[in-house]
N, CA, C and O atoms as a DFTB+ gen file, in Angstrom:
744 C
 N C O
     1  1       0.845      -1.164       0.000
     2  2       0.000       0.000       0.000
     3  2       0.894       1.231       0.000
     4  3       1.773       1.340       0.855
     5  1       0.701       2.158      -0.925
     6  2       1.554       3.330      -0.996
     7  2       1.293       4.252       0.190
     8  3       0.164       4.410       0.654
     9  1       2.362       4.839       0.650
    10  2       2.239       5.766       1.778
    11  2       1.732       7.104       1.295
    12  3       2.110       7.593       0.231
    13  1       0.873       7.677       2.097
    14  2       0.358       9.008       1.790
    15  2       1.416      10.020       2.221
    16  3       1.935       9.939       3.334
    17  1       1.735      10.963       1.356
    18  2       2.755      11.940       1.740
    19  2       2.240      12.835       2.855
    20  3       1.038      13.077       2.972
    21  1       3.156      13.317       3.665
    22  2       2.815      14.240       4.746
    23  2       2.376      15.560       4.131
    24  3       3.147      16.175       3.394
    25  1       1.144      16.019       4.417
    26  2       0.650      17.253       3.798
    27  2       1.435      18.486       4.243
    28  3       1.365      19.529       3.595
    29  1       2.175      18.375       5.336
    30  2       2.947      19.529       5.811
    31  2       4.277      19.670       5.055
    32  3       4.854      20.756       5.013
    33  1       4.759      18.576       4.463
    34  2       6.005      18.678       3.699
    35  2       5.712      19.337       2.348
    36  3       4.575      19.718       2.069
    37  1       6.711      19.462       1.544
    38  2       6.514      20.077       0.237
    39  2       5.578      19.199      -0.568
    40  3       5.910      18.052      -0.871
    41  1       4.406      19.724      -0.922
    42  2       3.411      18.889      -1.598
    43  2       3.808      18.575      -3.040
    44  3       4.420      19.385      -3.736
    45  1       3.438      17.379      -3.450
    46  2       3.640      16.958      -4.835
    47  2       2.370      16.278      -5.304
    48  3       1.559      15.847      -4.484
    49  1       2.189      16.177      -6.590
    50  2       1.034      15.490      -7.160
    51  2      -0.267      16.153      -6.750
    52  3      -0.411      17.374      -6.805
    53  1      -1.214      15.317      -6.337
    54  2      -2.526      15.820      -5.969
    55  2      -2.451      16.721      -4.742
    56  3      -3.292      17.600      -4.554
    57  1      -1.453      16.501      -3.921
    58  2      -1.297      17.306      -2.704
    59  2      -0.863      18.733      -3.029
    60  3      -0.987      19.626      -2.191
    61  1      -0.362      18.945      -4.227
    62  2       0.101      20.281      -4.598
    63  2      -1.036      21.133      -5.160
    64  3      -0.864      22.341      -5.322
    65  1      -2.182      20.544      -5.457
    66  2      -3.295      21.304      -6.033
    67  2      -3.836      22.311      -5.031
    68  3      -4.104      21.976      -3.877
    69  1      -3.991      23.530      -5.481
    70  2      -4.609      24.576      -4.663
    71  2      -5.709      25.216      -5.490
    72  3      -5.763      25.070      -6.711
    73  1      -6.590      25.931      -4.790
    74  2      -7.669      26.620      -5.482
    75  2      -8.045      27.864      -4.699
    76  3      -7.546      28.089      -3.596
    77  1      -8.919      28.664      -5.268
    78  2      -9.367      29.892      -4.622
    79  2     -10.462      29.573      -3.609
    80  3     -10.959      28.449      -3.535
    81  1     -10.817      30.576      -2.846
    82  2     -11.888      30.418      -1.851
    83  2     -13.196      30.045      -2.535
    84  3     -13.902      29.147      -2.074
    85  1     -13.522      30.716      -3.616
    86  2     -14.775      30.442      -4.331
    87  2     -14.764      29.027      -4.905
    88  3     -15.777      28.329      -4.850
    89  1     -13.606      28.591      -5.464
    90  2     -13.517      27.242      -6.026
    91  2     -13.646      26.179      -4.934
    92  3     -14.315      25.164      -5.130
    93  1     -13.012      26.409      -3.791
    94  2     -13.129      25.447      -2.685
    95  2     -14.583      25.374      -2.208
    96  3     -15.086      24.297      -1.888
    97  1     -15.244      26.518      -2.164
    98  2     -16.667      26.534      -1.806
    99  2     -17.488      25.737      -2.803
   100  3     -18.406      25.017      -2.410
   101  1     -17.171      25.855      -4.103
   102  2     -17.898      25.111      -5.130
   103  2     -17.638      23.606      -4.977
   104  3     -18.549      22.801      -5.171
   105  1     -16.411      23.224      -4.633
   106  2     -16.084      21.806      -4.445
   107  2     -16.900      21.231      -3.289
   108  3     -17.419      20.118      -3.377
   109  1     -17.007      22.004      -2.201
   110  2     -17.719      21.534      -1.013
   111  2     -19.207      21.898      -1.026
   112  3     -19.918      21.624      -0.059
   113  1     -19.677      22.508      -2.105
   114  2     -21.072      22.913      -2.240
   115  2     -21.487      23.848      -1.107
   116  3     -22.467      23.612      -0.400
   117  1     -20.705      24.921      -0.962
   118  2     -21.001      25.934       0.046
   119  2     -20.526      27.289      -0.474
   120  3     -19.837      27.374      -1.491
   121  1     -20.904      28.332       0.235
   122  2     -20.495      29.673      -0.178
   123  2     -19.069      29.945       0.278
   124  3     -18.535      29.268       1.156
   125  1     -18.464      30.962      -0.347
   126  2     -17.116      31.384       0.046
   127  2     -17.135      31.857       1.495
   128  3     -16.174      31.646       2.234
   129  1     -18.221      32.492       1.896
   130  2     -18.338      32.958       3.283
   131  2     -18.282      31.778       4.258
   132  3     -17.650      31.874       5.310
   133  1     -18.938      30.673       3.914
   134  2     -18.913      29.493       4.788
   135  2     -17.517      28.895       4.837
   136  3     -17.099      28.403       5.885
   137  1     -16.783      28.925       3.726
   138  2     -15.393      28.447       3.717
   139  2     -14.585      29.256       4.722
   140  3     -13.804      28.696       5.491
   141  1     -14.769      30.562       4.717
   142  2     -14.034      31.434       5.645
   143  2     -14.468      31.177       7.097
   144  3     -13.648      31.250       8.012
   145  1     -15.737      30.882       7.301
   146  2     -16.202      30.545       8.648
   147  2     -15.543      29.260       9.141
   148  3     -15.126      29.171      10.295
   149  1     -15.453      28.263       8.256
   150  2     -14.801      27.011       8.638
   151  2     -13.319      27.225       8.912
   152  3     -12.738      26.545       9.758
   153  1     -12.713      28.157       8.207
   154  2     -11.317      28.491       8.498
   155  2     -11.215      29.111       9.886
   156  3     -10.310      28.775      10.649
   157  1     -12.132      30.008      10.217
   158  2     -12.116      30.652      11.527
   159  2     -12.350      29.623      12.644
   160  3     -11.837      29.784      13.751
   161  1     -13.115      28.579      12.356
   162  2     -13.365      27.516      13.325
   163  2     -12.190      26.554      13.431
   164  3     -12.168      25.708      14.325
   165  1     -11.227      26.666      12.548
   166  2     -10.052      25.799      12.580
   167  2     -10.220      24.514      11.806
   168  3      -9.398      23.606      11.932
   169  1     -11.268      24.418      11.008
   170  2     -11.504      23.197      10.226
   171  2     -10.646      23.227       8.963
   172  3      -9.956      22.252       8.666
   173  1     -10.679      24.331       8.216
   174  2      -9.937      24.470       6.961
   175  2      -8.752      25.396       7.164
   176  3      -8.762      26.269       8.031
   177  1      -7.703      25.179       6.323
   178  2      -6.517      26.049       6.395
   179  2      -6.081      26.406       4.979
   180  3      -6.189      25.603       4.052
   181  1      -5.593      27.614       4.840
   182  2      -5.080      28.024       3.530
   183  2      -3.577      28.234       3.616
   184  3      -3.024      28.463       4.692
   185  1      -2.906      28.147       2.424
   186  2      -1.462      28.349       2.351
   187  2      -1.140      29.835       2.332
   188  3      -0.411      30.346       3.182
   189  1      -1.685      30.490       1.374
   190  2      -1.452      31.916       1.194
   191  2      -2.796      32.579       1.006
   192  3      -3.846      31.942       1.083
   193  1      -2.736      33.863       0.760
   194  2      -3.951      34.608       0.516
   195  2      -4.703      33.976      -0.654
   196  3      -4.200      33.938      -1.777
   197  1      -5.897      33.485      -0.384
   198  2      -6.794      32.902      -1.376
   199  2      -6.226      31.662      -2.071
   200  3      -6.590      31.379      -3.212
   201  1      -5.344      30.922      -1.405
   202  2      -4.806      29.668      -1.950
   203  2      -5.061      28.548      -0.941
   204  3      -4.459      28.510       0.132
   205  1      -5.952      27.651      -1.302
   206  2      -6.376      26.574      -0.417
   207  2      -5.888      25.234      -0.961
   208  3      -6.223      24.893      -2.095
   209  1      -5.107      24.457      -0.197
   210  2      -4.709      23.122      -0.650
   211  2      -5.935      22.194      -0.661
   212  3      -6.543      21.940       0.379
   213  1      -6.274      21.708      -1.821
   214  2      -7.523      20.971      -2.008
   215  2      -7.523      19.665      -1.215
   216  3      -8.451      19.421      -0.444
   217  1      -6.501      18.820      -1.387
   218  2      -6.501      17.488      -0.758
   219  2      -6.525      17.601       0.771
   220  3      -7.315      16.920       1.425
   221  1      -5.674      18.450       1.342
   222  2      -5.615      18.584       2.802
   223  2      -6.956      19.089       3.358
   224  3      -7.442      18.584       4.370
   225  1      -7.545      20.087       2.689
   226  2      -8.806      20.635       3.172
   227  2      -9.972      19.680       2.929
   228  3     -10.949      19.678       3.677
   229  1      -9.861      18.861       1.868
   230  2     -10.900      17.863       1.651
   231  2     -10.917      16.868       2.815
   232  3     -11.979      16.533       3.339
   233  1      -9.724      16.400       3.215
   234  2      -9.634      15.473       4.349
   235  2     -10.140      16.134       5.634
   236  3     -10.872      15.519       6.409
   237  1      -9.748      17.381       5.850
   238  2     -10.158      18.081       7.066
   239  2     -11.680      18.282       7.094
   240  3     -12.320      18.107       8.131
   241  1     -12.248      18.653       5.937
   242  2     -13.688      18.869       5.880
   243  2     -14.441      17.556       6.072
   244  3     -15.464      17.522       6.756
   245  1     -13.943      16.479       5.476
   246  2     -14.569      15.173       5.641
   247  2     -14.534      14.742       7.108
   248  3     -15.537      14.257       7.631
   249  1     -13.396      14.913       7.773
   250  2     -13.296      14.566       9.197
   251  2     -14.262      15.416      10.024
   252  3     -14.884      14.918      10.963
   253  1     -14.386      16.699       9.673
   254  2     -15.307      17.609      10.373
   255  2     -16.755      17.131      10.229
   256  3     -17.500      17.101      11.209
   257  1     -17.150      16.761       9.017
   258  2     -18.525      16.292       8.782
   259  2     -18.789      14.964       9.499
   260  3     -19.887      14.748      10.012
   261  1     -17.798      14.080       9.540
   262  2     -17.974      12.816      10.255
   263  2     -18.162      13.057      11.750
   264  3     -18.984      12.399      12.388
   265  1     -17.399      14.003      12.313
   266  2     -17.575      14.355      13.730
   267  2     -18.972      14.926      13.970
   268  3     -19.626      14.597      14.960
   269  1     -19.422      15.786      13.050
   270  2     -20.761      16.362      13.185
   271  2     -21.837      15.282      13.145
   272  3     -22.776      15.305      13.941
   273  1     -21.699      14.337      12.218
   274  2     -22.677      13.257      12.114
   275  2     -22.699      12.418      13.390
   276  3     -23.767      12.053      13.881
   277  1     -21.510      12.115      13.925
   278  2     -21.437      11.336      15.168
   279  2     -22.090      12.110      16.310
   280  3     -22.815      11.527      17.116
   281  1     -21.839      13.418      16.385
   282  2     -22.458      14.245      17.435
   283  2     -23.973      14.286      17.269
   284  3     -24.714      14.188      18.247
   285  1     -24.433      14.432      16.012
   286  2     -25.875      14.462      15.758
   287  2     -26.526      13.144      16.148
   288  3     -27.621      13.126      16.711
   289  1     -25.843      12.032      15.845
   290  2     -26.395      10.731      16.191
   291  2     -26.451      10.571      17.706
   292  3     -27.435      10.056      18.238
   293  1     -25.404      11.008      18.405
   294  2     -25.409      10.922      19.867
   295  2     -26.532      11.779      20.440
   296  3     -27.195      11.381      21.398
   297  1     -26.748      12.973      19.845
   298  2     -27.832      13.843      20.305
   299  2     -29.187      13.187      20.079
   300  3     -30.070      13.275      20.932
   301  1     -29.359      12.526      18.930
   302  2     -30.660      11.914      18.657
   303  2     -30.901      10.723      19.584
   304  3     -32.038      10.494      19.996
   305  1     -29.850       9.954      19.925
   306  2     -30.002       8.845      20.862
   307  2     -30.352       9.373      22.253
   308  3     -31.196       8.803      22.945
   309  1     -29.706      10.455      22.654
   310  2     -29.998      11.069      23.949
   311  2     -31.435      11.596      23.963
   312  3     -32.150      11.445      24.954
   313  1     -31.846      12.209      22.863
   314  2     -33.211      12.703      22.770
   315  2     -34.221      11.577      22.852
   316  3     -35.257      11.707      23.503
   317  1     -33.919      10.473      22.193
   318  2     -34.805       9.306      22.231
   319  2     -34.895       8.762      23.653
   320  3     -35.973       8.405      24.127
   321  1     -33.743       8.703      24.327
   322  2     -33.720       8.211      25.711
   323  2     -34.546       9.130      26.610
   324  3     -35.307       8.654      27.453
   325  1     -34.397      10.439      26.433
   326  2     -35.167      11.384      27.237
   327  2     -36.663      11.279      26.954
   328  3     -37.480      11.357      27.872
   329  1     -37.020      11.100      25.677
   330  2     -38.442      10.937      25.334
   331  2     -39.013       9.684      25.988
   332  3     -40.144       9.702      26.473
   333  1     -38.237       8.587      26.006
   334  2     -38.701       7.365      26.647
   335  2     -38.882       7.558      28.151
   336  3     -39.855       7.083      28.735
   337  1     -37.926       8.267      28.776
   338  2     -38.051       8.523      30.207
   339  2     -39.275       9.379      30.505
   340  3     -39.995       9.134      31.473
   341  1     -39.502      10.385      29.664
   342  2     -40.663      11.256      29.856
   343  2     -41.958      10.464      29.666
   344  3     -42.916      10.653      30.416
   345  1     -41.990       9.581      28.671
   346  2     -43.184       8.759      28.446
   347  2     -43.437       7.837      29.641
   348  3     -44.583       7.646      30.048
   349  1     -42.358       7.261      30.207
   350  2     -42.514       6.421      31.396
   351  2     -43.067       7.224      32.565
   352  3     -43.943       6.758      33.293
   353  1     -42.545       8.441      32.737
   354  2     -43.017       9.296      33.831
   355  2     -44.499       9.633      33.657
   356  3     -45.262       9.604      34.622
   357  1     -44.895       9.946      32.450
   358  2     -46.307      10.263      32.182
   359  2     -47.175       9.036      32.437
   360  3     -48.258       9.152      33.010
   361  1     -46.707       7.859      32.015
   362  2     -47.463       6.628      32.247
   363  2     -47.647       6.370      33.742
   364  3     -48.721       5.967      34.189
   365  1     -46.581       6.610      34.505
   366  2     -46.683       6.417      35.949
   367  2     -47.675       7.394      36.570
   368  3     -48.447       7.023      37.454
   369  1     -47.654       8.635      36.110
   370  2     -48.616       9.622      36.621
   371  2     -50.045       9.200      36.300
   372  3     -50.936       9.306      37.142
   373  1     -50.256       8.722      35.080
   374  2     -51.593       8.281      34.687
   375  2     -52.037       7.107      35.562
   376  3     -53.183       7.057      36.010
   377  1     -51.119       6.161      35.803
   378  2     -51.445       5.023      36.660
   379  2     -51.799       5.486      38.065
   380  3     -52.767       5.005      38.654
   381  1     -51.014       6.427      38.611
   382  2     -51.297       6.935      39.956
   383  2     -52.661       7.612      40.000
   384  3     -53.437       7.399      40.932
   385  1     -52.950       8.429      38.993
   386  2     -54.247       9.108      38.955
   387  2     -55.391       8.112      38.828
   388  3     -56.432       8.257      39.468
   389  1     -55.177       7.086      37.981
   390  2     -56.251       6.110      37.806
   391  2     -56.459       5.317      39.089
   392  3     -57.591       4.973      39.427
   393  1     -55.357       5.019      39.820
   394  2     -55.510       4.335      41.103
   395  2     -56.283       5.209      42.081
   396  3     -57.132       4.713      42.821
   397  1     -55.996       6.503      42.088
   398  2     -56.716       7.420      42.977
   399  2     -58.185       7.479      42.594
   400  3     -59.060       7.493      43.460
   401  1     -58.454       7.514      41.290
   402  2     -59.848       7.539      40.841
   403  2     -60.564       6.243      41.190
   404  3     -61.732       6.257      41.578
   405  1     -59.860       5.119      41.052
   406  2     -60.462       3.828      41.387
   407  2     -60.757       3.774      42.887
   408  3     -61.822       3.310      43.294
   409  1     -59.821       4.244      43.704
   410  2     -60.039       4.241      45.150
   411  2     -61.222       5.135      45.518
   412  3     -62.030       4.779      46.377
   413  1     -61.322       6.280      44.875
   414  2     -62.439       7.190      45.129
   415  2     -63.757       6.546      44.698
   416  3     -64.753       6.637      45.417
   417  1     -63.770       5.902      43.542
   418  2     -64.978       5.246      43.053
   419  2     -65.355       4.081      43.973
   420  3     -66.534       3.857      44.247
   421  1     -64.343       3.339      44.450
   422  2     -64.614       2.228      45.357
   423  2     -65.261       2.744      46.643
   424  3     -66.237       2.167      47.120
   425  1     -64.722       3.823      47.203
   426  2     -65.285       4.382      48.436
   427  2     -66.729       4.825      48.221
   428  3     -67.591       4.602      49.071
   429  1     -66.979       5.452      47.083
   430  2     -68.339       5.892      46.769
   431  2     -69.277       4.690      46.610
   432  3     -70.405       4.709      47.103
   433  1     -68.811       3.658      45.926
   434  2     -69.635       2.464      45.732
   435  2     -69.916       1.772      47.056
   436  3     -71.032       1.308      47.288
   437  1     -68.912       1.696      47.931
   438  2     -69.127       1.073      49.238
   439  2     -70.124       1.868      50.073
   440  3     -70.931       1.293      50.803
   441  1     -70.064       3.186      49.962
   442  2     -71.026       4.014      50.695
   443  2     -72.443       3.754      50.205
   444  3     -73.380       3.686      51.001
   445  1     -72.596       3.612      48.907
   446  2     -73.927       3.331      48.348
   447  2     -74.411       1.957      48.794
   448  3     -75.561       1.804      49.205
   449  1     -73.530       0.954      48.713
   450  2     -73.898      -0.401      49.129
   451  2     -74.250      -0.404      50.618
   452  3     -75.226      -1.036      51.022
   453  1     -73.468       0.291      51.428
   454  2     -73.717       0.359      52.865
   455  2     -75.091       0.968      53.140
   456  3     -75.832       0.481      53.994
   457  1     -75.423       2.031      52.416
   458  2     -76.721       2.685      52.601
   459  2     -77.863       1.763      52.200
   460  3     -78.860       1.652      52.913
   461  1     -77.713       1.097      51.046
   462  2     -78.772       0.196      50.573
   463  2     -78.886      -1.003      51.496
   464  3     -79.991      -1.394      51.870
   465  1     -77.742      -1.599      51.873
   466  2     -77.774      -2.779      52.741
   467  2     -78.313      -2.416      54.120
   468  3     -79.016      -3.210      54.746
   469  1     -77.983      -1.223      54.587
   470  2     -78.504      -0.794      55.894
   471  2     -80.013      -0.690      55.894
   472  3     -80.644      -0.995      56.906
   473  1     -80.605      -0.274      54.807
   474  2     -82.068      -0.178      54.707
   475  2     -82.696      -1.535      54.405
   476  3     -83.854      -1.781      54.739
   477  1     -81.925      -2.406      53.774
   478  2     -82.463      -3.704      53.388
   479  2     -82.624      -4.637      54.586
   480  3     -83.583      -5.407      54.646
   481  1     -81.704      -4.576      55.527
   482  2     -81.734      -5.509      56.654
   483  2     -83.051      -5.424      57.456
   484  3     -83.657      -6.468      57.695
   485  1     -83.522      -4.245      57.881
   486  2     -84.791      -4.231      58.625
   487  2     -85.968      -4.734      57.777
   488  3     -86.886      -5.373      58.291
   489  1     -85.927      -4.434      56.458
   490  2     -87.001      -4.903      55.583
   491  2     -87.035      -6.432      55.535
   492  3     -88.101      -7.040      55.625
   493  1     -85.850      -7.049      55.393
   494  2     -85.787      -8.505      55.331
   495  2     -86.124      -9.139      56.681
   496  3     -86.741     -10.203      56.724
   497  1     -85.732      -8.508      57.763
   498  2     -86.019      -9.071      59.087
   499  2     -87.519      -9.015      59.412
   500  3     -87.993      -9.738      60.289
   501  1     -88.257      -8.160      58.706
   502  2     -89.709      -8.077      58.941
   503  2     -90.465      -9.155      58.175
   504  3     -91.624      -9.419      58.495
   505  1     -89.865      -9.775      57.197
   506  2     -90.552     -10.775      56.367
   507  2     -90.987     -11.993      57.181
   508  3     -92.136     -12.415      57.047
   509  1     -90.117     -12.583      58.024
   510  2     -90.578     -13.781      58.745
   511  2     -91.850     -13.535      59.563
   512  3     -92.713     -14.411      59.620
   513  1     -91.983     -12.391      60.183
   514  2     -93.180     -12.109      60.987
   515  2     -94.416     -11.985      60.107
   516  3     -95.524     -12.306      60.536
   517  1     -94.227     -11.520      58.878
   518  2     -95.376     -11.368      57.969
   519  2     -95.761     -12.694      57.324
   520  3     -96.910     -12.880      56.925
   521  1     -94.794     -13.627      57.219
   522  2     -95.035     -14.868      56.495
   523  2     -95.600     -15.963      57.405
   524  3     -96.504     -16.696      57.004
   525  1     -95.079     -16.074      58.606
   526  2     -95.483     -17.200      59.445
   527  2     -95.733     -16.760      60.886
   528  3     -95.179     -15.772      61.367
   529  1     -96.586     -17.530      61.551
   530  2     -96.821     -17.290      62.972
   531  2     -96.051     -18.295      63.819
   532  3     -96.010     -18.188      65.044
   533  1     -95.442     -19.273      63.150
   534  2     -94.640     -20.282      63.854
   535  2     -93.355     -19.618      64.340
   536  3     -92.530     -19.193      63.532
   537  1     -93.186     -19.529      65.660
   538  2     -92.038     -18.830      66.232
   539  2     -90.721     -19.547      65.931
   540  3     -89.709     -18.883      65.705
   541  1     -90.706     -20.844      65.922
   542  2     -89.462     -21.581      65.640
   543  2     -89.016     -21.356      64.192
   544  3     -87.833     -21.133      63.934
   545  1     -89.962     -21.416      63.248
   546  2     -89.641     -21.179      61.838
   547  2     -89.218     -19.728      61.635
   548  3     -88.263     -19.448      60.911
   549  1     -89.926     -18.819      62.268
   550  2     -89.579     -17.404      62.156
   551  2     -88.144     -17.174      62.657
   552  3     -87.370     -16.446      62.036
   553  1     -87.801     -17.807      63.793
   554  2     -86.452     -17.639      64.369
   555  2     -85.395     -18.200      63.428
   556  3     -84.332     -17.595      63.286
   557  1     -85.648     -19.340      62.777
   558  2     -84.681     -19.933      61.830
   559  2     -84.471     -19.009      60.629
   560  3     -83.338     -18.813      60.188
   561  1     -85.552     -18.445      60.102
   562  2     -85.437     -17.536      58.953
   563  2     -84.651     -16.293      59.341
   564  3     -83.792     -15.830      58.590
   565  1     -84.949     -15.756      60.519
   566  2     -84.216     -14.564      60.982
   567  2     -82.737     -14.872      61.186
   568  3     -81.888     -14.041      60.864
   569  1     -82.414     -16.052      61.715
   570  2     -81.004     -16.447      61.899
   571  2     -80.284     -16.556      60.555
   572  3     -79.144     -16.107      60.431
   573  1     -80.927     -17.141      59.556
   574  2     -80.308     -17.273      58.238
   575  2     -80.083     -15.899      57.598
   576  3     -79.056     -15.666      56.962
   577  1     -81.042     -15.002      57.770
   578  2     -80.883     -13.639      57.249
   579  2     -79.724     -12.954      57.958
   580  3     -78.927     -12.263      57.322
   581  1     -79.625     -13.139      59.268
   582  2     -78.513     -12.540      60.032
   583  2     -77.164     -13.100      59.581
   584  3     -76.194     -12.352      59.453
   585  1     -77.099     -14.398      59.341
   586  2     -75.848     -15.016      58.861
   587  2     -75.464     -14.449      57.500
   588  3     -74.299     -14.136      57.259
   589  1     -76.452     -14.316      56.606
   590  2     -76.170     -13.751      55.272
   591  2     -75.673     -12.312      55.391
   592  3     -74.732     -11.921      54.700
   593  1     -76.296     -11.531      56.258
   594  2     -75.833     -10.148      56.448
   595  2     -74.460     -10.100      57.106
   596  3     -73.666      -9.207      56.806
   597  1     -74.169     -11.036      57.989
   598  2     -72.841     -11.096      58.612
   599  2     -71.755     -11.370      57.573
   600  3     -70.698     -10.739      57.578
   601  1     -72.036     -12.329      56.678
   602  2     -71.067     -12.644      55.611
   603  2     -70.885     -11.455      54.679
   604  3     -69.766     -11.133      54.279
   605  1     -72.005     -10.798      54.332
   606  2     -71.903      -9.617      53.468
   607  2     -71.108      -8.516      54.165
   608  3     -70.307      -7.827      53.534
   609  1     -71.329      -8.355      55.443
   610  2     -70.621      -7.332      56.211
   611  2     -69.114      -7.582      56.210
   612  3     -68.329      -6.642      56.084
   613  1     -68.704      -8.857      56.352
   614  2     -67.273      -9.196      56.315
   615  2     -66.669      -8.895      54.945
   616  3     -65.564      -8.361      54.848
   617  1     -67.411      -9.244      53.879
   618  2     -66.902      -8.954      52.531
   619  2     -66.773      -7.452      52.314
   620  3     -65.779      -6.994      51.752
   621  1     -67.746      -6.695      52.743
   622  2     -67.676      -5.230      52.598
   623  2     -66.533      -4.649      53.417
   624  3     -65.853      -3.727      52.966
   625  1     -66.315      -5.181      54.617
   626  2     -65.226      -4.686      55.463
   627  2     -63.876      -4.951      54.821
   628  3     -62.981      -4.108      54.881
   629  1     -63.721      -6.130      54.202
   630  2     -62.432      -6.419      53.551
   631  2     -62.214      -5.514      52.344
   632  3     -61.087      -5.094      52.079
   633  1     -63.277      -5.213      51.616
   634  2     -63.157      -4.289      50.480
   635  2     -62.842      -2.879      50.965
   636  3     -62.018      -2.184      50.371
   637  1     -63.494      -2.460      52.039
   638  2     -63.266      -1.116      52.566
   639  2     -61.873      -0.983      53.152
   640  3     -61.322       0.117      53.191
   641  1     -61.289      -2.097      53.613
   642  2     -59.952      -2.071      54.204
   643  2     -58.874      -1.926      53.146
   644  3     -57.697      -1.794      53.481
   645  1     -59.250      -1.948      51.882
   646  2     -58.262      -1.707      50.830
   647  2     -57.875      -2.918      50.040
   648  3     -56.815      -2.922      49.415
   649  1     -58.679      -3.937      50.037
   650  2     -58.399      -5.071      49.166
   651  2     -58.370      -4.558      47.739
   652  3     -59.145      -3.666      47.397
   653  1     -57.497      -5.096      46.896
   654  2     -57.366      -4.565      45.539
   655  2     -58.671      -4.644      44.769
   656  3     -59.442      -5.595      44.897
   657  1     -58.891      -3.617      43.970
   658  2     -60.092      -3.593      43.130
   659  2     -60.031      -4.763      42.175
   660  3     -58.986      -5.010      41.573
   661  1     -61.100      -5.474      42.023
   662  2     -61.124      -6.613      41.110
   663  2     -60.646      -7.886      41.759
   664  3     -60.570      -8.920      41.095
   665  1     -60.319      -7.844      43.040
   666  2     -59.884      -9.049      43.733
   667  2     -58.381      -9.195      43.714
   668  3     -57.664      -8.357      43.167
   669  1     -57.910     -10.280      44.324
   670  2     -56.476     -10.505      44.444
   671  2     -55.836     -10.818      43.112
   672  3     -54.636     -10.597      42.945
   673  1     -56.602     -11.330      42.153
   674  2     -56.016     -11.692      40.866
   675  2     -56.157     -10.588      39.822
   676  3     -56.067     -10.856      38.624
   677  1     -56.376      -9.346      40.264
   678  2     -56.460      -8.230      39.311
   679  2     -55.097      -8.023      38.666
   680  3     -54.080      -8.131      39.351
   681  1     -55.044      -7.725      37.354
   682  2     -53.749      -7.570      36.682
   683  2     -52.997      -6.349      37.201
   684  3     -53.571      -5.288      37.444
   685  1     -51.703      -6.543      37.357
   686  2     -50.823      -5.454      37.786
   687  2     -50.303      -4.735      36.541
   688  3     -50.236      -5.334      35.467
   689  1     -49.930      -3.444      36.673
   690  2     -49.394      -2.736      35.510
   691  2     -48.084      -3.390      35.058
   692  3     -47.243      -3.731      35.889
   693  1     -47.911      -3.563      33.753
   694  2     -46.729      -4.211      33.208
   695  2     -45.893      -3.175      32.473
   696  3     -46.125      -2.893      31.298
   697  1     -44.919      -2.613      33.177
   698  2     -44.102      -1.540      32.602
   699  2     -43.203      -2.052      31.475
   700  3     -43.000      -1.348      30.486
   701  1     -42.657      -3.278      31.611
   702  2     -41.801      -3.800      30.545
   703  2     -42.595      -3.974      29.254
   704  3     -42.097      -3.662      28.173
   705  1     -43.807      -4.462      29.359
   706  2     -44.628      -4.653      28.164
   707  2     -44.932      -3.305      27.521
   708  3     -44.917      -3.188      26.296
   709  1     -45.206      -2.288      28.333
   710  2     -45.500      -0.959      27.805
   711  2     -44.274      -0.394      27.088
   712  3     -44.396       0.184      26.008
   713  1     -43.086      -0.561      27.691
   714  2     -41.852      -0.063      27.059
   715  2     -41.580      -0.790      25.756
   716  3     -41.200      -0.168      24.764
   717  1     -41.773      -2.111      25.749
   718  2     -41.526      -2.887      24.535
   719  2     -42.469      -2.470      23.418
   720  3     -42.063      -2.394      22.259
   721  1     -43.721      -2.200      23.756
   722  2     -44.664      -1.791      22.708
   723  2     -44.293      -0.418      22.164
   724  3     -44.502      -0.140      20.983
   725  1     -43.746       0.437      23.014
   726  2     -43.336       1.754      22.545
   727  2     -42.101       1.627      21.643
   728  3     -41.988       2.345      20.650
   729  1     -41.185       0.727      21.979
   730  2     -40.000       0.527      21.126
   731  2     -40.396      -0.048      19.774
   732  3     -39.812       0.297      18.747
   733  1     -41.388      -0.924      19.781
   734  2     -41.841      -1.515      18.530
   735  2     -42.550      -0.529      17.642
   736  3     -42.640      -0.745      16.433
   737  1     -43.070       0.578      18.221
   738  2     -43.808       1.580      17.440
   739  2     -42.873       2.477      16.657
   740  3     -43.317       3.205      15.770
   741  1     -41.580       2.438      16.967
   742  2     -40.637       3.296      16.269
   743  2     -40.395       2.844      14.870
   744  3     -39.619       3.466      14.145
């Protein structure tokens, strides 16, 4: 493989080619003003007044653009990571709000059930006296009604104590599944 000559030594061949500011701008598809800006940034260098070594500046400009592309890609990856974090945060907020709404709805529903059940018990306890005059049968019916209300009372108490909505087998939020679906949407 032939060695590339040192661009700082006396240039020969393609390394000796120079051009004007306007020509270098045309080669790089930019204005002469942008060529001068890149010189001020230290990307491009000229030999003399309005004499730009083409090969050396081509390499320098190519290296500059590759660095820019790498920086842009790193910025876009960082932006994507930040967007994912923000989406996770929003999802968590929504879950928290929905849990609060569910808890509020549960409390309201329990209050309604408590009110209805509280009015229902005296009504049901009056039925045995209206149906039969047999005291033993009436007492058995009243005992069964009391047992049913006792069981209902225990179930309501466990729900009011904070048992999960939907029972113990209610689905839990699946954050990994949510993240995977968001990655697949890209």
